[in-house]
C-alpha positions in Angstrom: -124.0 87.6 -57.8 -125.5 85.8 -60.8 -127.2 82.5 -60.0 -128.1 79.9 -62.6 -131.3 78.0 -61.8 -131.2 74.3 -62.5 -134.2 73.0 -64.5 -135.5 71.0 -61.5 -135.3 74.0 -59.3 -137.1 76.1 -61.9 -139.9 73.5 -62.1 -140.3 73.6 -58.3 -140.4 77.4 -58.3 -142.9 77.6 -61.1 -145.0 74.6 -60.3 -148.6 75.4 -59.0 -147.9 73.3 -55.8 -146.7 74.5 -52.4 -143.1 75.5 -52.4 -140.8 73.5 -50.1 -139.7 75.6 -47.1 -136.0 75.3 -48.0 -136.6 76.7 -51.4 -138.8 79.5 -50.0 -135.9 80.4 -47.7 -133.3 80.3 -50.5 -135.4 82.5 -52.8 -136.0 85.0 -50.0 -132.2 85.2 -49.3 -131.4 85.6 -53.0 -133.9 88.4 -53.5 -133.0 90.2 -50.2 -129.4 90.5 -51.3 -130.2 91.4 -54.9 -128.8 88.3 -56.6 -129.8 87.8 -60.3 -131.5 84.6 -61.3 -130.7 83.2 -64.8 -131.8 80.2 -66.8 -129.0 78.1 -68.5 -129.7 77.4 -72.2 -129.5 73.7 -71.3 -132.7 74.2 -69.2 -134.4 75.6 -72.2 -133.4 72.6 -74.2 -134.6 70.3 -71.4 -138.0 71.9 -71.4 -138.2 71.8 -75.2 -137.6 68.1 -75.1 -140.6 67.5 -72.8 -143.0 65.1 -74.6 -146.0 66.5 -72.6 -146.9 69.4 -74.9 -149.2 71.2 -72.4 -146.6 71.1 -69.7 -143.9 72.2 -72.1 -146.1 75.1 -73.3 -146.7 76.2 -69.7 -143.1 76.0 -68.6 -141.8 77.8 -71.7 -144.2 80.6 -70.9 -142.9 80.8 -67.3 -139.2 80.8 -68.1 -139.8 83.9 -70.2 -139.8 85.7 -66.8 -136.1 84.9 -66.4 -133.1 86.0 -68.4 -131.3 83.3 -70.3 -127.6 83.2 -69.7 -126.2 84.2 -73.1 -122.7 82.7 -72.9 -122.6 80.1 -70.2 -119.2 79.3 -68.8 -117.6 75.9 -69.5 -117.3 73.9 -66.3 -113.7 73.7 -65.2 -112.0 70.8 -63.4 -112.6 72.2 -59.9 -116.3 72.5 -60.6 -116.5 69.0 -62.2 -114.6 67.5 -59.2 -117.4 68.8 -56.9 -120.5 68.1 -58.9 -119.4 65.4 -61.4 -119.8 65.2 -65.1 -123.2 65.2 -66.7 -124.5 62.1 -68.4 -125.2 64.1 -71.6 
């Protein structure tokens, strides 16, 4: 299974702070069953828009460890009904 990491999840994973237990458990399960972790191109744009240049530089270096989803799917109505529309 291919999993797209949200920007906020990526920040928690790559942050130099202690990882919350639920995220530790999630990552352990994903790795145990061989799921692939991807970054959505929108996450790359989010990070590039960070006004903190040092943090942006660090995060851009860290996401290079993840493949970028080349052709992200368009959200369908079922997906949008569950998660809602984005504000962007």
